Every structure is written in structure tokens, then in C-alpha cells.
N, C-alpha and C positions, 0 to 999 in steps of 0.2 A: 641234188638228191634232200628231198627234207629229213631234216634230222629226228621228226617224230616215228618213222618209220626204222629208225635205227636201238635196237634196243642193244646198250653195251651196259658194263661195269663199272658202277660210282667212281673208285677208284684209277681205272684207265681214263674213264672224265676227266677226271681234276686233272690228272696227267698232261691230259690235250690241251685243256685248259691253259694248265699255268708255260705249258709250252708257247701258246700262239698268243697268251695276252698282251705282250707288248705292240704284236704288229694287227691285234686282230680284235678292235673294237664291238664287233658282230657279240662274236663265242664271248668278251666279257658281260656284255648286257644280257643274253641271250638265257648264261646260265648262271643264277644268282644264289651261291650258296654262301651270301653275307649270314651274319647271326639274325634273329629274329630281334627287334629289335624292341619287344615287348620284354622279353627275356633278358637284353641289354639293360635294358634301364633296371632292371631286379637286381641284376647284379652292381650296376651304379649305385642302385638307393642301398645297398649293401654298406659300400664302404663311406658314404656320404653323410650330412648330417642336415637334412633340408627338415627332414620334421621330427628332429631329435637332439637332445642339448649335445652340445660339442663336450667332449671328457675334458678332463685338466690331468695333467700329465707332471711331472716333474721340470719345473721352469728352469732349462739351461738361459740365463739373462742375456750372458755375453754370446753366446750365437743366435739368438733374437734379436739383439740389438743391431746386428752387422744384417741380418734379413731384412730388421725394417729397414736400414739405410739401405741398401740395395736395391730396395722397392723403390723408393724414391726416385731411381733414375730411369726404371720403364727397362732397365737391362733384363736377360733372363737370367732367374737365377739357379744356379745349380749347387746343388749339397753331396758330396763326397765322400766314400769312406766304406769302412769296411762294415759285413751284415751286423746286424744288431747293436750299431753303434747307438742310436739314437734319431737318424736320418729324419724316417716318417712321424714320429712324434715331436718332434719339432714344427714339420707341418700343421700339423693335426695343433699343435701348439698355438702358430701363428692364425691358422683360421680362427682359433679362438680369439686370439686378439682384436683381430680385425673384425670380429661381430663385437667384439665388448667396443670397440670403439665407431658401432651405426651401420657398417656392412652386414648386410641380409645374408643368412645364410645362402640362401638359394642362388648369390652368386660366387661360390665355389663348386668345382669339380675336382675331387678328389680320385686318381684311377688306379691303382693295385695293379702292378702288371705280372705280380708272383701268384695271381688268382688262378687256377688250374680252369675254370671254367671260363675266362678268356681263348683257350685252346693254345698249341700249341706252336703254332706259326703267326706268331705277330707283326705287324707289317702296317705301312703307314695309311692305310687305308681303314684297319681297323679304327684308327687314332682321328681319324675323320667321320667314322660312322659312329663312333663315342660320342663325337660335339654334336652332330647333326639328332645323336638321341637326344641331348643332354641339353640340346635349344629346345626339340620337338613335346619334352617333358615338363621340365623344369623352369630353363629360363630362355628368351630368344629377344628380351628386349636391351639387358645391361651386360656389356663388357666383362665376361669372367674370368675368376682367379682359375688360370689349369694347374692342379698338385699332377703330376709323374711322376708316378713312385717304381725304383727298381727299374727306368728306360731300357737299360741297356738290353732287355731282355724283346724291344722290339724292334723290326727290322728298318733302316733307314729314318726313325725318328728325329733324327736330326733336320732331314729335309722338310717335317712336316711342322717342326717347328719353326725353322727357321721361316716358313712362309707363313705361318701366324703370325710370326714376330712381325714380320714386313707390310703385314696387311692388316694390325692392330687389332687381332681378332681374342687376343686375353692378354692376362696379367701368367706369365709362363714361371713353374717351378718344377725342378728337376732332379731327381736322385738317382745314385747310379752305385754298385757296388764293383763297378768294374775299372781301373785307374785306366788301361791302354784302351780297350772301346770308346770311352768318352774322352779322354786325351786326342785319337784319333779323328774323333767327330768334329771336337772344339774344332783342333785345328784347321779344320776344311768348310762348312759351312756354317760353325757359329763363329768363327772368329773373330774378335773384336766387339761380339756381340751378349756378352754374358759374363756373370760375375760369381768366381765359386766361393764355395767354402768347404773347407777341409773338416768333417767332422769323424772325431776321436771319441772313443769311451769319455768314463768319469774323471776331470782329473783329481787331485786331491781336494783342492779348495771344494766342487762341484761334490765329493765323496762323503766330507762334513756334511754336509746342507741335506745330502740324499740321508744320511742316517740322522738326522736332524741335532747333531752336532753345530752348537754357536760358532759362530763368524771368529776366526779368531783376531782380534787385535794386539797392542803391543804387552797390553797389562795381562791377557790371556793366556801370551805365548808364556810367560813369566809362571804365573800361579797353576794354570793346568796342564804344563808341560807332559806331566805322565800321560795324560789324557790322548794328546795329540800324539805322542810317539808313539802309544799302543793303538791308537786309531790309525796314524799310520806304518804300523808293521802289519795290521791287519789287510791294508790295500797293498802295500807290495807283495802280499802272494792271493787274494783274493781279485784284483783288477778292476778293472770300472766300468765292466758292463752293466746295465743299470739295473736288468731284470735280474742277471745271476749274483749282482751283490746282495743284495735282499733275502737270498735263500740260505740255508742254512749247508753246515761244506758239504755232506751227501749229494746235496739235492744242485750244491753247485757247482760240484763236478760232474755232476750229470748232465746239464746245461753248456756246460762249459765242451762238454765232447760233443755236445748234439751241434755247437754249433761249428765248432771242428771238424766234425762230418759234413757237414753242409756246403761247406767253403769249399771242402774236395770235391764230394758228389756232382755239390750242382753247379757251384762257379767254374771247375774245373773239367772232371770228368765228364759231365753231362756237357758242357759249353762246347771245347775241346773234342768230341767224341772220340775220349779214348777208351783203349779196352784194357790198360794194363792201370788196375785202379791202384793194387800194392807197390806198386813200383815210387808212385806220384806219393803215397803214405809216408812211405821209407825214405824218399827226399825229405817232405816235410819233419818225421821225425828225427833228422840227424842232426839239418841245420837249425829247428828249435831246442836241439840239447848241445847245440855249439854256441849258443848266443854269446856275442862279443870277442870269440876268438879269430883271427887272423886266419883264411882259408882262401880254397881255390877249386877250382870244379873238378880237378885232378883229383883230388882228394874225393872228392863225393863218389864220383866216377869209381875210382877202385873203391873204395869202403862199399862200395853198394853193387858193383858190377855192371855198370852203365855202358850204356854209348858217351862220348862228353855231348855228343851232340843230343842226347834226350834227357841228361840231366842239369844242362844247360836249357831247355822247352821246358822242365819240368820247373827251375827255380824263376824260368819267369814269368810263368803261369800264378807262381804261389806269389810273386812281389804283387801282382797285376790286382788279385784278389784283396788287396794291403794290409794281409797277414802277417808278411816279413818286408821289409825294407833292408836298402843293401849302405854301408859306405865306402868311401874311399880312402887310401893314405894320400895327403896333400900333396901336389905339386905345382910349380908355376905352368909346368907343359902340362899340356893334357893330355897329349899321349902318353907321357909316362904315369902320369896320374889314374889312368883306364888300365897299366900297367901292372899296378901297384899291388898288393895284396888288400883282399878287401877284407868288412867286417859286415856279421849280418844281427840285424834284430827284432824282434817279436810285437807286434802293436801292442800286446797286453801279458801283463804280468800273468794273468789267470790261465792262458794257454801254458806256460811256463812251467806251473805246479799242476795243472793237470793231464799235460799231452809230452811233454819232452820226457826224457832222461835226466831219473834227480840225482845229486850227487852233493857232496860235503860243503862244496864250495857253493852253495845255491845262493845266502844272500847276499856276497859280494856281487853274481852275475845280476842277481833281479834289482840290484839298488843298478847298477851301469845300465842295465836294457831299460829301467823305469826313466829315469835321468834321460835317456835318447830320446822317449817317447816324448816327451815333456820338451826337449828342446826344438824339437818337429813341430808340438802343438803350439808353440811362441811362433813358429815362422821363419825358423834358424836354417842357416845351409852350412851341414857340419859335415865333417870328415874329422882325418883322427890322425895324427904326430908319428909318423916313422922314421926315424934316423937311427942315431947310434943307443937312442935310451926311444921311450914310447909314451905318449901322451895321449889318452881316452877321444879326448874331444878337442877341434879345436874348429871354430866360427867362424864365417867366412861374411863377409857384408862388402857391398859394393865390389873393391879388387884387391881388399886384405882382409885378413887374419887379426879378428882385433879380442877373439878374447883363447884361450885355454885350460882346460879343466878335464879333472885328473877326479876320478870316483873310485874311493876302495872300502869296506867296512869299518876298519878303524887301522890309525896312526901308531898304535903304542907299540906294536912289533918295531926295533926297530932295522934290522932287514926291509920291512914293509914302507918305513917311513922315508929310509934312502932311497929306495929304488922309484916312488911314487916322486917326490921332490924332484930327484935327477933329472925325471920323464918331463915331468913339468918346469923346469929350468929350461931345459934344452928345446925345449916346445918357447916358452918366453922369450928365448936370444935368436930363437931361428925368426921369426917374424917382428922381433922389434916390440915386442910388449914391456907395459911397467909392469904387472903383475898378476898372479894366475889363479886360480880357484880350484881347491878341491875338497870334495863334498862325501862325508861319511855316514856312519849310523848315527853318530850321538858326537863327535869331536867340534867345541866354536869357541875359536879362538885365531887372531893373528900373527903374523914372526915375519922378520924378518931374514932371505939367505940372499947373500949374494948381493945386496942393494936393489932386490927385487921383494914384493911385496907380497906375500903368500896369504889369502885367507882362507881359511879353514870353517866347514859351514855343517850341521847336518841335512843330510836331505831333505825331511820332514821340513826344518826353516824354511830352506831355500824352495820348497814348493810352495808356501805360502809368502814370498816376496811378491810386491806390488807387480812385478812383470811379467809375474804368473797369471797374471789376471787377464789375461788376452785370447784372443780368436785367431 
């Protein structure tokens, strides 16, 4: 029977097409509902700089150097991290860098998959159509640099990228803000073909540059100590999201709340088709208000009156967005390690300031959280020590624990000093270390206890040590 004699609702027809697409080339070719190329080109033109200047954003030189280094390998470059940490601007800065080194702007194709004009159902067919449109309207001669921003929104993007990589169709750059979606795809189709960069909000050294303050050297750390201490205290509560820290307090608070709501709504509720928005927010608020404290999901379940499975699922979703991280108490036995208590930390102190339930002990809690994030930024494998005493962080390299770190506001109170040193000493002895580190608000000295060297440093000064200048 000829289709021309059949009158049917478009939605039913679309359903028919989706059911038979895999098995019927005829149906797929007969009904072409793909986006008009002129419209698609208009969308692409808005995001690209083919006929307009490439903007210059705040330079994050350490990330830029790593992108340039990875580009020389020919592998797919992946930037992953929480929303608004600066992944997209890093790509645009990279475009600017390449144009300044002689590459024509028409050799770049940038696609933002958060643009609602691209539709709700994004798949690899759209990716192919985008590339065909780009070649038809812009450049069909030179292998392009292809930037796919927030690619986790596209179904089977990894297969399309892999094909393009194998056929040498372009230099591929991918950004994403979903750790599990990206990890699953990397572990299958793209295994061994990509180099990943974890993008964090501004570190303290970057924050100083962002605020037009001088990069510290040894002399400035002495003569401008008050300036750097004040700047660190601002950074400690404001956090490091580039746009947010450029705003005044009230506007910054609104911006951080907007980031938080977007993460919950878009990256969790919409992505996983959840109906209970309030329960997700309650789990997030509970965890943000208990940063650095040992916890188990039974406590979350009991406090919030949720099932264990639901509490666990929501916690996994929150970690997936890069909003929260968890660490385990270290044990040589992996099974015991996972059975041990856990601690939760947050990607940025701006969320603690503006979202969490605030208490009088905030300063010490903020210090501990910001140290954890810096350790992650330095790509450390982080645990905590739990024995008779507790040590905030122990760092594992290869098969060994190589460093023990305590974090507290001050050692001036004798009970606090004894507790922190006792916990550090137990970790030092347990892992056969020769020394330990205590990070505080302002104390700066070295001491020897039971034959072990203990270094006490202000957190702000530790942030500015050479090791922190890495990505």
C-alpha cells in the first residue's frame, strides 16, 4: 500500500520510524525529519568564530600547556569536571592560541550541546549532520579541530568520535560534566585512545591572578603576608568558580544557588527522569552540611526517611556531577577498606558558604575541604586514617602511603594540639613515615615529637608551594 494514501498523526509516524529504523533503510530514507541545514548552520555560526574575533578569557596556563602537550599526540582530548568550572572557556582559549599560531579560524568547529535549538533527542546522526553542514558551508578541504562541548547529552557520541578518530577526520576535543557517563564510554569504545584532563574551579594561585594580585615569590610572601592571608580568607568562603568570584556577595550567592539548582535539576532529575526533586535536594543538603565527618548511608536513610537503595542512588548521582567526592579509611585489604567508614567532600567551598547548613565550626571545616580539593587538583590518591586515633588525610603513591596530613584551624588550644599530633603520630608510625604535616590558619614552625619531624604550615602558604602549580 502506498504511504501517500495514508493520513497519520506525525507523532505516531515518528514512533513508527523509531521502531523500524534499525531494520528498514527504506523508512529511514523516505521520511527525513533531520534539521534543515540552513537552520543548523545558523546555530553553528552563533557558537563559532569563523567571521568574528575569538574572545580572550582569563588564561589558565597550566591547563593550556597540558592541552597543547596532548594535542601533539593525536589522541582525543577530554576535559571533564563540574559545570561552570571553565571547560568551555579553556577550549575557546585554545582556539585563540591556535589562531595566533597561524591556524585559520575556519578550521575550527565548536558545538555546544546545551543549546536547546539542537533539540531534545541528540544522537550520532546529528553529529554527522553537523560535520556535513560544516564541510558544506565552511571548510571541506582541511582536517578540522572539532570541539564537542557537554557531549554526555548526545546518545552514542563515543562511537561517532571513535569512527572519526580512526578515519582521521579531525582533531577531537570533548568536554563533559558527568563522571560515570564519560567513564563508561571511555572504558569501552574509547579505551586507550584519549587523554583526560580534570578541570577544577580556580586554585588559590589562579584566584590571585584572577583578582589581579601579584604572583607571590619568597620576598612577597614575607612583605605582603597580610594581603595574601586576606585574599586566602576571601577565597576560602567565595570558592573558585570564575564568574561567581567576580561578583559582589549578594550576586555571588545567587550565582552559586543557580549553579547548584542547575546541577540538581538538569544533571540529576532530568537526566535520570526522577520525580522526587525534594528528596535529592535533602540528600545533597545533608551531605554538604556534614563535610569531613565520617558517615554511612544508614544515617542518611534514617535522618531523611528514605530507603537505603534510594539514598545510595542519590549519593551516586551527586558524585557523578562532580559536586561531591568520597574517600575511604585506608586499609591494606580492599574489602575492609570499602567496609570502613567514609567521608564526603565538596568540589568548591562556595557551595558550603551558600547552600549548606552553617555552624560555628565552619572555618576548620572549610580548611579541611579546601585542602582535600587541592589534593585532588594535584592528582593525589587520598584516604583518611582511622585507628585508635584519626588523621585527616593519608596520600598513597604506587603501593605505599607516603604522606600524612592533619588540618585544623589552630594548635593553640592544648587539647586540640594533643589530638591533632596524636592522630598524626599514629598515622606516621602505622605507615612507617619519617615526618608529618599539619596545616593551620596561620601557624608556621617545625617541631620534633618522639623522634618524628612535624611541619606546621599555614594553609595559604602550602597552596602557594611549587607542587600546587600543577594540573
